PQR file with spaces between the fields and no chain letter, atoms N, CA, C, O and H, PARSE charges and radii, in Angstrom:
ATOM       1  N    UNK     1      44.473  -45.735   66.840 -0.4000 1.5000
ATOM       2  CA   UNK     1      44.923  -46.256   65.555 -0.0000 2.0000
ATOM       3  C    UNK     1      44.795  -47.787   65.572  0.5500 1.7000
ATOM       4  O    UNK     1      45.213  -48.439   66.528 -0.5500 1.4000
ATOM       5  N    UNK     2      44.237  -48.326   64.551 -0.4000 1.5000
ATOM       6  CA   UNK     2      44.096  -49.765   64.428 -0.0000 2.0000
ATOM       7  C    UNK     2      45.346  -50.300   63.750  0.5500 1.7000
ATOM       8  O    UNK     2      45.725  -49.827   62.679 -0.5500 1.4000
ATOM       9  H    UNK     2      43.898  -47.796   63.774  0.4000 1.0000
ATOM      10  N    UNK     3      45.990  -51.288   64.371 -0.4000 1.5000
ATOM      11  CA   UNK     3      47.176  -51.886   63.797 -0.0000 2.0000
ATOM      12  C    UNK     3      46.722  -52.976   62.821  0.5500 1.7000
ATOM      13  O    UNK     3      46.058  -53.930   63.225 -0.5500 1.4000
ATOM      14  H    UNK     3      45.682  -51.673   65.241  0.4000 1.0000
ATOM      15  N    UNK     4      47.072  -52.840   61.555 -0.4000 1.5000
ATOM      16  CA   UNK     4      46.625  -53.774   60.557 -0.0000 2.0000
ATOM      17  C    UNK     4      47.596  -54.927   60.360  0.5500 1.7000
ATOM      18  O    UNK     4      47.369  -55.787   59.509 -0.5500 1.4000
ATOM      19  H    UNK     4      47.612  -52.064   61.227  0.4000 1.0000
ATOM      20  N    UNK     5      48.681  -54.958   61.139 -0.4000 1.5000
ATOM      21  CA   UNK     5      49.644  -56.068   60.959 -0.0000 2.0000
ATOM      22  C    UNK     5      49.095  -57.294   61.656  0.5500 1.7000
ATOM      23  O    UNK     5      48.809  -57.273   62.853 -0.5500 1.4000
ATOM      24  H    UNK     5      48.866  -54.259   61.830  0.4000 1.0000
ATOM      25  N    UNK     6      48.954  -58.350   60.898 -0.4000 1.5000
ATOM      26  CA   UNK     6      48.474  -59.624   61.457 -0.0000 2.0000
ATOM      27  C    UNK     6      49.530  -60.664   61.203  0.5500 1.7000
ATOM      28  O    UNK     6      50.218  -60.617   60.183 -0.5500 1.4000
ATOM      29  H    UNK     6      49.186  -58.367   59.925  0.4000 1.0000
ATOM      30  N    UNK     7      49.671  -61.606   62.115 -0.4000 1.5000
ATOM      31  CA   UNK     7      50.680  -62.623   62.038 -0.0000 2.0000
ATOM      32  C    UNK     7      49.961  -63.951   62.322  0.5500 1.7000
ATOM      33  O    UNK     7      49.264  -64.082   63.329 -0.5500 1.4000
ATOM      34  H    UNK     7      49.111  -61.645   62.943  0.4000 1.0000
ATOM      35  N    UNK     8      50.137  -64.925   61.433 -0.4000 1.5000
ATOM      36  CA   UNK     8      49.443  -66.180   61.563 -0.0000 2.0000
ATOM      37  C    UNK     8      50.169  -67.155   62.528  0.5500 1.7000
ATOM      38  O    UNK     8      51.359  -67.424   62.361 -0.5500 1.4000
ATOM      39  H    UNK     8      50.702  -64.818   60.615  0.4000 1.0000
ATOM      40  N    UNK     9      49.459  -67.661   63.505 -0.4000 1.5000
ATOM      41  CA   UNK     9      50.015  -68.666   64.426 -0.0000 2.0000
ATOM      42  C    UNK     9      49.011  -69.786   64.547  0.5500 1.7000
ATOM      43  O    UNK     9      48.022  -69.646   65.265 -0.5500 1.4000
ATOM      44  H    UNK     9      48.492  -67.443   63.640  0.4000 1.0000
ATOM      45  N    UNK    10      49.234  -70.894   63.866 -0.4000 1.5000
ATOM      46  CA   UNK    10      48.326  -71.994   63.937 -0.0000 2.0000
ATOM      47  C    UNK    10      46.943  -71.552   63.438  0.5500 1.7000
ATOM      48  O    UNK    10      46.804  -71.140   62.286 -0.5500 1.4000
ATOM      49  H    UNK    10      50.038  -71.008   63.283  0.4000 1.0000
ATOM      50  N    UNK    11      45.942  -71.635   64.284 -0.4000 1.5000
ATOM      51  CA   UNK    11      44.613  -71.232   63.901 -0.0000 2.0000
ATOM      52  C    UNK    11      44.305  -69.815   64.395  0.5500 1.7000
ATOM      53  O    UNK    11      43.211  -69.307   64.147 -0.5500 1.4000
ATOM      54  H    UNK    11      46.055  -71.970   65.219  0.4000 1.0000
ATOM      55  N    UNK    12      45.217  -69.191   65.066 -0.4000 1.5000
ATOM      56  CA   UNK    12      44.999  -67.862   65.616 -0.0000 2.0000
ATOM      57  C    UNK    12      45.724  -66.821   64.802  0.5500 1.7000
ATOM      58  O    UNK    12      46.680  -67.125   64.087 -0.5500 1.4000
ATOM      59  H    UNK    12      46.105  -69.604   65.267  0.4000 1.0000
ATOM      60  N    UNK    13      45.269  -65.599   64.912 -0.4000 1.5000
ATOM      61  CA   UNK    13      45.965  -64.484   64.296 -0.0000 2.0000
ATOM      62  C    UNK    13      46.554  -63.619   65.410  0.5500 1.7000
ATOM      63  O    UNK    13      45.845  -63.267   66.352 -0.5500 1.4000
ATOM      64  H    UNK    13      44.493  -65.352   65.492  0.4000 1.0000
ATOM      65  N    UNK    14      47.806  -63.279   65.319 -0.4000 1.5000
ATOM      66  CA   UNK    14      48.471  -62.428   66.291 -0.0000 2.0000
ATOM      67  C    UNK    14      48.648  -61.043   65.653  0.5500 1.7000
ATOM      68  O    UNK    14      49.042  -60.920   64.493 -0.5500 1.4000
ATOM      69  H    UNK    14      48.382  -63.564   64.553  0.4000 1.0000
ATOM      70  N    UNK    15      48.354  -60.043   66.418 -0.4000 1.5000
ATOM      71  CA   UNK    15      48.618  -58.672   65.963 -0.0000 2.0000
ATOM      72  C    UNK    15      50.057  -58.316   66.334  0.5500 1.7000
ATOM      73  O    UNK    15      50.706  -58.992   67.132 -0.5500 1.4000
ATOM      74  H    UNK    15      48.033  -60.143   67.360  0.4000 1.0000
ATOM      75  N    UNK    16      50.529  -57.230   65.723 -0.4000 1.5000
ATOM      76  CA   UNK    16      51.866  -56.729   66.031 -0.0000 2.0000
ATOM      77  C    UNK    16      51.965  -56.500   67.540  0.5500 1.7000
ATOM      78  O    UNK    16      52.964  -56.863   68.160 -0.5500 1.4000
ATOM      79  H    UNK    16      50.002  -56.680   65.074  0.4000 1.0000
ATOM      80  N    UNK    17      50.918  -55.893   68.136 -0.4000 1.5000
ATOM      81  CA   UNK    17      50.948  -55.647   69.608 -0.0000 2.0000
ATOM      82  C    UNK    17      51.043  -56.922   70.420  0.5500 1.7000
ATOM      83  O    UNK    17      51.689  -56.940   71.467 -0.5500 1.4000
ATOM      84  H    UNK    17      50.106  -55.598   67.633  0.4000 1.0000
ATOM      85  N    UNK    18      50.412  -57.985   69.957 -0.4000 1.5000
ATOM      86  CA   UNK    18      50.480  -59.267   70.678 -0.0000 2.0000
ATOM      87  C    UNK    18      51.912  -59.830   70.608  0.5500 1.7000
ATOM      88  O    UNK    18      52.421  -60.375   71.588 -0.5500 1.4000
ATOM      89  H    UNK    18      49.886  -57.970   69.106  0.4000 1.0000
ATOM      90  N    UNK    19      52.547  -59.690   69.448 -0.4000 1.5000
ATOM      91  CA   UNK    19      53.933  -60.155   69.302 -0.0000 2.0000
ATOM      92  C    UNK    19      54.815  -59.345   70.213  0.5500 1.7000
ATOM      93  O    UNK    19      55.671  -59.899   70.901 -0.5500 1.4000
ATOM      94  H    UNK    19      52.134  -59.247   68.652  0.4000 1.0000
ATOM      95  N    UNK    20      54.618  -58.017   70.230 -0.4000 1.5000
ATOM      96  CA   UNK    20      55.400  -57.134   71.082 -0.0000 2.0000
ATOM      97  C    UNK    20      55.219  -57.536   72.563  0.5500 1.7000
ATOM      98  O    UNK    20      56.195  -57.626   73.308 -0.5500 1.4000
ATOM      99  H    UNK    20      53.922  -57.567   69.671  0.4000 1.0000
ATOM     100  N    UNK    21      53.973  -57.773   72.974 -0.4000 1.5000
ATOM     101  CA   UNK    21      53.739  -58.195   74.353 -0.0000 2.0000
ATOM     102  C    UNK    21      54.418  -59.514   74.693  0.5500 1.7000
ATOM     103  O    UNK    21      54.962  -59.690   75.783 -0.5500 1.4000
ATOM     104  H    UNK    21      53.180  -57.700   72.369  0.4000 1.0000
ATOM     105  N    UNK    22      54.376  -60.443   73.729 -0.4000 1.5000
ATOM     106  CA   UNK    22      55.058  -61.735   73.959 -0.0000 2.0000
ATOM     107  C    UNK    22      56.542  -61.536   74.166  0.5500 1.7000
ATOM     108  O    UNK    22      57.125  -62.154   75.057 -0.5500 1.4000
ATOM     109  H    UNK    22      53.934  -60.301   72.844  0.4000 1.0000
ATOM     110  N    UNK    23      57.181  -60.676   73.355 -0.4000 1.5000
ATOM     111  CA   UNK    23      58.605  -60.398   73.578 -0.0000 2.0000
ATOM     112  C    UNK    23      58.850  -59.672   74.882  0.5500 1.7000
ATOM     113  O    UNK    23      59.834  -59.943   75.572 -0.5500 1.4000
ATOM     114  H    UNK    23      56.708  -60.174   72.631  0.4000 1.0000
ATOM     115  N    UNK    24      57.968  -58.757   75.225 -0.4000 1.5000
ATOM     116  CA   UNK    24      58.144  -58.004   76.492 -0.0000 2.0000
ATOM     117  C    UNK    24      58.097  -58.973   77.709  0.5500 1.7000
ATOM     118  O    UNK    24      58.799  -58.771   78.700 -0.5500 1.4000
ATOM     119  H    UNK    24      57.169  -58.538   74.665  0.4000 1.0000
ATOM     120  N    UNK    25      57.280  -59.994   77.609 -0.4000 1.5000
ATOM     121  CA   UNK    25      57.165  -60.982   78.688 -0.0000 2.0000
ATOM     122  C    UNK    25      58.466  -61.777   78.835  0.5500 1.7000
ATOM     123  O    UNK    25      58.704  -62.390   79.876 -0.5500 1.4000
ATOM     124  H    UNK    25      56.710  -60.159   76.803  0.4000 1.0000
ATOM     125  N    UNK    26      59.309  -61.768   77.794 -0.4000 1.5000
ATOM     126  CA   UNK    26      60.585  -62.477   77.834 -0.0000 2.0000
ATOM     127  C    UNK    26      61.772  -61.504   77.835  0.5500 1.7000
ATOM     128  O    UNK    26      62.872  -61.873   77.425 -0.5500 1.4000
ATOM     129  H    UNK    26      59.116  -61.270   76.948  0.4000 1.0000
ATOM     130  N    UNK    27      61.557  -60.288   78.285 -0.4000 1.5000
ATOM     131  CA   UNK    27      62.623  -59.298   78.358 -0.0000 2.0000
ATOM     132  C    UNK    27      63.148  -58.826   76.997  0.5500 1.7000
ATOM     133  O    UNK    27      64.306  -58.440   76.844 -0.5500 1.4000
ATOM     134  H    UNK    27      60.663  -59.989   78.618  0.4000 1.0000
ATOM     135  N    UNK    28      62.196  -58.881   75.975 -0.4000 1.5000
ATOM     136  CA   UNK    28      62.476  -58.453   74.575 -0.0000 2.0000
ATOM     137  C    UNK    28      63.457  -59.324   73.848  0.5500 1.7000
ATOM     138  O    UNK    28      63.839  -59.007   72.722 -0.5500 1.4000
ATOM     139  H    UNK    28      61.255  -59.195   76.100  0.4000 1.0000
ATOM     140  N    UNK    29      63.891  -60.441   74.467 -0.4000 1.5000
ATOM     141  CA   UNK    29      64.785  -61.381   73.807 -0.0000 2.0000
ATOM     142  C    UNK    29      64.205  -62.789   73.980  0.5500 1.7000
ATOM     143  O    UNK    29      63.904  -63.219   75.093 -0.5500 1.4000
ATOM     144  H    UNK    29      63.581  -60.698   75.382  0.4000 1.0000
ATOM     145  N    UNK    30      64.057  -63.487   72.871 -0.4000 1.5000
ATOM     146  CA   UNK    30      63.504  -64.831   72.936 -0.0000 2.0000
ATOM     147  C    UNK    30      64.419  -65.816   72.184  0.5500 1.7000
ATOM     148  O    UNK    30      64.958  -65.510   71.121 -0.5500 1.4000
ATOM     149  H    UNK    30      64.302  -63.138   71.966  0.4000 1.0000
ATOM     150  N    UNK    31      64.570  -67.002   72.777 -0.4000 1.5000
ATOM     151  CA   UNK    31      65.322  -68.070   72.107 -0.0000 2.0000
ATOM     152  C    UNK    31      64.313  -68.754   71.132  0.5500 1.7000
ATOM     153  O    UNK    31      63.094  -68.656   71.275 -0.5500 1.4000
ATOM     154  H    UNK    31      64.132  -67.252   73.641  0.4000 1.0000
ATOM     155  N    UNK    32      64.911  -69.448   70.141 -0.4000 1.5000
ATOM     156  CA   UNK    32      64.094  -70.152   69.182 -0.0000 2.0000
ATOM     157  C    UNK    32      63.127  -71.095   69.901  0.5500 1.7000
ATOM     158  O    UNK    32      61.953  -71.173   69.541 -0.5500 1.4000
ATOM     159  H    UNK    32      65.901  -69.527   70.025  0.4000 1.0000
ATOM     160  N    UNK    33      63.610  -71.796   70.896 -0.4000 1.5000
ATOM     161  CA   UNK    33      62.768  -72.740   71.657 -0.0000 2.0000
ATOM     162  C    UNK    33      61.562  -72.025   72.296  0.5500 1.7000
ATOM     163  O    UNK    33      60.463  -72.576   72.336 -0.5500 1.4000
ATOM     164  H    UNK    33      64.564  -71.733   71.189  0.4000 1.0000
ATOM     165  N    UNK    34      61.772  -70.818   72.785 -0.4000 1.5000
ATOM     166  CA   UNK    34      60.672  -70.029   73.387 -0.0000 2.0000
ATOM     167  C    UNK    34      59.672  -69.619   72.292  0.5500 1.7000
ATOM     168  O    UNK    34      58.463  -69.650   72.519 -0.5500 1.4000
ATOM     169  H    UNK    34      62.666  -70.370   72.753  0.4000 1.0000
ATOM     170  N    UNK    35      60.173  -69.236   71.108 -0.4000 1.5000
ATOM     171  CA   UNK    35      59.258  -68.917   70.034 -0.0000 2.0000
ATOM     172  C    UNK    35      58.410  -70.118   69.615  0.5500 1.7000
ATOM     173  O    UNK    35      57.208  -70.009   69.376 -0.5500 1.4000
ATOM     174  H    UNK    35      61.155  -69.210   70.924  0.4000 1.0000
ATOM     175  N    UNK    36      59.089  -71.273   69.536 -0.4000 1.5000
ATOM     176  CA   UNK    36      58.354  -72.502   69.181 -0.0000 2.0000
ATOM     177  C    UNK    36      57.362  -72.867   70.244  0.5500 1.7000
ATOM     178  O    UNK    36      56.259  -73.317   69.933 -0.5500 1.4000
ATOM     179  H    UNK    36      60.066  -71.362   69.730  0.4000 1.0000
ATOM     180  N    UNK    37      57.726  -72.684   71.507 -0.4000 1.5000
ATOM     181  CA   UNK    37      56.777  -72.971   72.604 -0.0000 2.0000
ATOM     182  C    UNK    37      55.556  -72.058   72.531  0.5500 1.7000
ATOM     183  O    UNK    37      54.477  -72.406   73.012 -0.5500 1.4000
ATOM     184  H    UNK    37      58.622  -72.318   71.760  0.4000 1.0000
ATOM     185  N    UNK    38      55.740  -70.888   71.925 -0.4000 1.5000
ATOM     186  CA   UNK    38      54.611  -69.967   71.726 -0.0000 2.0000
ATOM     187  C    UNK    38      53.887  -70.201   70.409  0.5500 1.7000
ATOM     188  O    UNK    38      53.038  -69.412   69.995 -0.5500 1.4000
ATOM     189  H    UNK    38      56.616  -70.605   71.534  0.4000 1.0000
ATOM     190  N    UNK    39      54.252  -71.326   69.751 -0.4000 1.5000
ATOM     191  CA   UNK    39      53.681  -71.731   68.484 -0.0000 2.0000
ATOM     192  C    UNK    39      54.020  -70.790   67.354  0.5500 1.7000
ATOM     193  O    UNK    39      53.216  -70.573   66.447 -0.5500 1.4000
ATOM     194  H    UNK    39      54.941  -71.967   70.088  0.4000 1.0000
ATOM     195  N    UNK    40      55.239  -70.220   67.411 -0.4000 1.5000
ATOM     196  CA   UNK    40      55.767  -69.408   66.301 -0.0000 2.0000
ATOM     197  C    UNK    40      56.913  -70.228   65.722  0.5500 1.7000
ATOM     198  O    UNK    40      57.942  -70.422   66.369 -0.5500 1.4000
ATOM     199  H    UNK    40      55.893  -70.396   68.147  0.4000 1.0000
ATOM     200  N    UNK    41      56.723  -70.701   64.508 -0.4000 1.5000
ATOM     201  CA   UNK    41      57.661  -71.653   63.919 -0.0000 2.0000
ATOM     202  C    UNK    41      58.556  -71.034   62.853  0.5500 1.7000
ATOM     203  O    UNK    41      58.497  -69.830   62.603 -0.5500 1.4000
ATOM     204  H    UNK    41      55.887  -70.544   63.983  0.4000 1.0000
ATOM     205  N    UNK    42      59.381  -71.863   62.230 -0.4000 1.5000
ATOM     206  CA   UNK    42      60.428  -71.390   61.304 -0.0000 2.0000
ATOM     207  C    UNK    42      59.929  -70.431   60.274  0.5500 1.7000
ATOM     208  O    UNK    42      60.513  -69.358   60.123 -0.5500 1.4000
ATOM     209  H    UNK    42      59.428  -72.841   62.433  0.4000 1.0000
ATOM     210  N    UNK    43      58.854  -70.760   59.532 -0.4000 1.5000
ATOM     211  CA   UNK    43      58.346  -69.865   58.499 -0.0000 2.0000
ATOM     212  C    UNK    43      57.881  -68.539   59.086  0.5500 1.7000
ATOM     213  O    UNK    43      58.086  -67.480   58.493 -0.5500 1.4000
ATOM     214  H    UNK    43      58.381  -71.632   59.655  0.4000 1.0000
ATOM     215  N    UNK    44      57.248  -68.607   60.264 -0.4000 1.5000
ATOM     216  CA   UNK    44      56.779  -67.407   60.950 -0.0000 2.0000
ATOM     217  C    UNK    44      57.974  -66.526   61.352  0.5500 1.7000
ATOM     218  O    UNK    44      57.952  -65.308   61.172 -0.5500 1.4000
ATOM     219  H    UNK    44      57.081  -69.467   60.746  0.4000 1.0000
ATOM     220  N    UNK    45      58.994  -67.158   61.888 -0.4000 1.5000
ATOM     221  CA   UNK    45      60.230  -66.412   62.309 -0.0000 2.0000
ATOM     222  C    UNK    45      60.845  -65.761   61.088  0.5500 1.7000
ATOM     223  O    UNK    45      61.259  -64.604   61.148 -0.5500 1.4000
ATOM     224  H    UNK    45      59.012  -68.148   62.034  0.4000 1.0000
ATOM     225  N    UNK    46      60.913  -66.491   59.967 -0.4000 1.5000
ATOM     226  CA   UNK    46      61.498  -65.898   58.757 -0.0000 2.0000
ATOM     227  C    UNK    46      60.720  -64.688   58.273  0.5500 1.7000
ATOM     228  O    UNK    46      61.307  -63.696   57.842 -0.5500 1.4000
ATOM     229  H    UNK    46      60.576  -67.432   59.918  0.4000 1.0000
ATOM     230  N    UNK    47      59.390  -64.772   58.345 -0.4000 1.5000
ATOM     231  CA   UNK    47      58.562  -63.599   57.946 -0.0000 2.0000
ATOM     232  C    UNK    47      58.794  -62.425   58.868  0.5500 1.7000
ATOM     233  O    UNK    47      58.896  -61.286   58.411 -0.5500 1.4000
ATOM     234  H    UNK    47      58.913  -65.578   58.696  0.4000 1.0000
ATOM     235  N    UNK    48      58.881  -62.688   60.176 -0.4000 1.5000
ATOM     236  CA   UNK    48      59.180  -61.576   61.128 -0.0000 2.0000
ATOM     237  C    UNK    48      60.528  -60.973   60.856  0.5500 1.7000
ATOM     238  O    UNK    48      60.684  -59.756   60.958 -0.5500 1.4000
ATOM     239  H    UNK    48      58.799  -63.613   60.547  0.4000 1.0000
ATOM     240  N    UNK    49      61.509  -61.776   60.515 -0.4000 1.5000
ATOM     241  CA   UNK    49      62.845  -61.277   60.180 -0.0000 2.0000
ATOM     242  C    UNK    49      62.793  -60.416   58.916  0.5500 1.7000
ATOM     243  O    UNK    49      63.314  -59.302   58.884 -0.5500 1.4000
ATOM     244  H    UNK    49      61.382  -62.765   60.433  0.4000 1.0000
ATOM     245  N    UNK    50      62.148  -60.963   57.869 -0.4000 1.5000
ATOM     246  CA   UNK    50      62.058  -60.246   56.564 -0.0000 2.0000
ATOM     247  C    UNK    50      61.272  -58.931   56.725  0.5500 1.7000
ATOM     248  O    UNK    50      61.616  -57.928   56.100 -0.5500 1.4000
ATOM     249  H    UNK    50      61.725  -61.868   57.895  0.4000 1.0000
ATOM     250  N    UNK    51      60.246  -58.932   57.537 -0.4000 1.5000
ATOM     251  CA   UNK    51      59.450  -57.744   57.729 -0.0000 2.0000
ATOM     252  C    UNK    51      60.093  -56.721   58.692  0.5500 1.7000
ATOM     253  O    UNK    51      59.564  -55.629   58.898 -0.5500 1.4000
ATOM     254  H    UNK    51      59.966  -59.747   58.045  0.4000 1.0000
ATOM     255  N    UNK    52      61.224  -57.097   59.265 -0.4000 1.5000
ATOM     256  CA   UNK    52      61.946  -56.189   60.164 -0.0000 2.0000
ATOM     257  C    UNK    52      61.317  -56.025   61.557  0.5500 1.7000
ATOM     258  O    UNK    52      61.578  -55.053   62.265 -0.5500 1.4000
ATOM     259  H    UNK    52      61.654  -57.984   59.098  0.4000 1.0000
ATOM     260  N    UNK    53      60.494  -56.992   61.920 -0.4000 1.5000
ATOM     261  CA   UNK    53      59.843  -56.976   63.232 -0.0000 2.0000
ATOM     262  C    UNK    53      60.821  -57.454   64.334  0.5500 1.7000
ATOM     263  O    UNK    53      60.858  -56.918   65.442 -0.5500 1.4000
ATOM     264  H    UNK    53      60.282  -57.782   61.344  0.4000 1.0000
ATOM     265  N    UNK    54      61.600  -58.477   63.975 -0.4000 1.5000
ATOM     266  CA   UNK    54      62.616  -58.981   64.909 -0.0000 2.0000
ATOM     267  C    UNK    54      63.955  -59.014   64.189  0.5500 1.7000
ATOM     268  O    UNK    54      64.020  -58.971   62.961 -0.5500 1.4000
ATOM     269  H    UNK    54      61.570  -58.913   63.075  0.4000 1.0000
ATOM     270  N    UNK    55      65.004  -59.088   64.967 -0.4000 1.5000
ATOM     271  CA   UNK    55      66.322  -59.250   64.392 -0.0000 2.0000
ATOM     272  C    UNK    55      66.985  -60.443   65.019  0.5500 1.7000
ATOM     273  O    UNK    55      66.677  -60.823   66.148 -0.5500 1.4000
ATOM     274  H    UNK    55      64.951  -59.123   65.965  0.4000 1.0000
ATOM     275  N    UNK    56      67.908  -61.036   64.273 -0.4000 1.5000
ATOM     276  CA   UNK    56      68.579  -62.246   64.793 -0.0000 2.0000
ATOM     277  C    UNK    56      69.889  -61.800   65.405  0.5500 1.7000
ATOM     278  O    UNK    56      70.724  -61.152   64.775 -0.5500 1.4000
ATOM     279  H    UNK    56      68.158  -60.727   63.356  0.4000 1.0000
ATOM     280  N    UNK    57      70.025  -62.179   66.655 -0.4000 1.5000
ATOM     281  CA   UNK    57      71.327  -62.079   67.356 -0.0000 2.0000
ATOM     282  C    UNK    57      71.653  -63.526   67.632  0.5500 1.7000
ATOM     283  O    UNK    57      71.396  -64.363   66.767 -0.5500 1.4000
ATOM     284  H    UNK    57      69.346  -62.706   67.166  0.4000 1.0000
ATOM     285  N    UNK    58      72.194  -63.872   68.762 -0.4000 1.5000
ATOM     286  CA   UNK    58      72.239  -65.292   69.079 -0.0000 2.0000
ATOM     287  C    UNK    58      70.848  -65.744   69.455  0.5500 1.7000
ATOM     288  O    UNK    58      70.539  -66.934   69.402 -0.5500 1.4000
ATOM     289  H    UNK    58      72.403  -63.192   69.465  0.4000 1.0000
ATOM     290  N    UNK    59      70.022  -64.812   69.828 -0.4000 1.5000
ATOM     291  CA   UNK    59      68.602  -65.021   70.115 -0.0000 2.0000
ATOM     292  C    UNK    59      67.847  -64.027   69.246  0.5500 1.7000
ATOM     293  O    UNK    59      68.459  -63.261   68.501 -0.5500 1.4000
ATOM     294  H    UNK    59      70.273  -63.845   69.870  0.4000 1.0000
ATOM     295  N    UNK    60      66.545  -64.036   69.335 -0.4000 1.5000
ATOM     296  CA   UNK    60      65.766  -63.060   68.598 -0.0000 2.0000
ATOM     297  C    UNK    60      65.353  -61.931   69.553  0.5500 1.7000
ATOM     298  O    UNK    60      65.022  -62.157   70.717 -0.5500 1.4000
ATOM     299  H    UNK    60      66.049  -64.658   69.940  0.4000 1.0000
ATOM     300  N    UNK    61      65.387  -60.711   69.010 -0.4000 1.5000
ATOM     301  CA   UNK    61      65.094  -59.549   69.836 -0.0000 2.0000
ATOM     302  C    UNK    61      64.140  -58.639   69.096  0.5500 1.7000
ATOM     303  O    UNK    61      64.275  -58.465   67.885 -0.5500 1.4000
ATOM     304  H    UNK    61      65.655  -60.528   68.064  0.4000 1.0000
ATOM     305  N    UNK    62      63.165  -58.044   69.801 -0.4000 1.5000
ATOM     306  CA   UNK    62      62.294  -57.106   69.201 -0.0000 2.0000
ATOM     307  C    UNK    62      63.092  -55.862   68.876  0.5500 1.7000
ATOM     308  O    UNK    62      63.820  -55.353   69.728 -0.5500 1.4000
ATOM     309  H    UNK    62      63.055  -58.185   70.785  0.4000 1.0000
ATOM     310  N    UNK    63      62.965  -55.352   67.625 -0.4000 1.5000
ATOM     311  CA   UNK    63      63.683  -54.196   67.232 -0.0000 2.0000
ATOM     312  C    UNK    63      63.237  -52.986   68.024  0.5500 1.7000
ATOM     313  O    UNK    63      62.046  -52.855   68.304 -0.5500 1.4000
ATOM     314  H    UNK    63      62.375  -55.766   66.933  0.4000 1.0000
ATOM     315  N    UNK    64      64.138  -52.101   68.395 -0.4000 1.5000
ATOM     316  CA   UNK    64      63.793  -50.968   69.238 -0.0000 2.0000
ATOM     317  C    UNK    64      62.825  -50.026   68.554  0.5500 1.7000
ATOM     318  O    UNK    64      62.056  -49.348   69.236 -0.5500 1.4000
ATOM     319  H    UNK    64      65.106  -52.208   68.167  0.4000 1.0000
ATOM     320  N    UNK    65      62.832  -49.955   67.222 -0.4000 1.5000
ATOM     321  CA   UNK    65      61.880  -49.035   66.550 -0.0000 2.0000
ATOM     322  C    UNK    65      60.434  -49.497   66.709  0.5500 1.7000
ATOM     323  O    UNK    65      59.513  -48.724   66.446 -0.5500 1.4000
ATOM     324  H    UNK    65      63.457  -50.506   66.667  0.4000 1.0000
ATOM     325  N    UNK    66      60.216  -50.751   67.137 -0.4000 1.5000
ATOM     326  CA   UNK    66      58.887  -51.279   67.282 -0.0000 2.0000
ATOM     327  C    UNK    66      58.414  -51.240   68.726  0.5500 1.7000
ATOM     328  O    UNK    66      57.315  -51.706   69.027 -0.5500 1.4000
ATOM     329  H    UNK    66      60.965  -51.379   67.350  0.4000 1.0000
ATOM     330  N    UNK    67      59.214  -50.699   69.613 -0.4000 1.5000
ATOM     331  CA   UNK    67      58.825  -50.659   71.041 -0.0000 2.0000
ATOM     332  C    UNK    67      57.871  -49.544   71.307  0.5500 1.7000
ATOM     333  O    UNK    67      57.440  -49.359   72.444 -0.5500 1.4000
ATOM     334  H    UNK    67      60.106  -50.320   69.369  0.4000 1.0000
C-alpha cells in the first residue's frame, strides 16, 4: 500500500512512515526542541496535531493508532 500522506519539511517532503520512524528513534516521544532540530517547526507541529498524527502531552508523542 502506498502511503499518500506527505508532510512538508523545508525543501523535503516527509511521508507518514518517515515521521513515524523519526518518533521511533526518540522512543515515540519528542520535545519541541527535538522536532525543531529535525526541521519540523510550529506550523508543521500544528498540522500534525490537527491531523491527529501526534498528540500534545508535556512533550509530543506519536498516537498509538499510527504505530
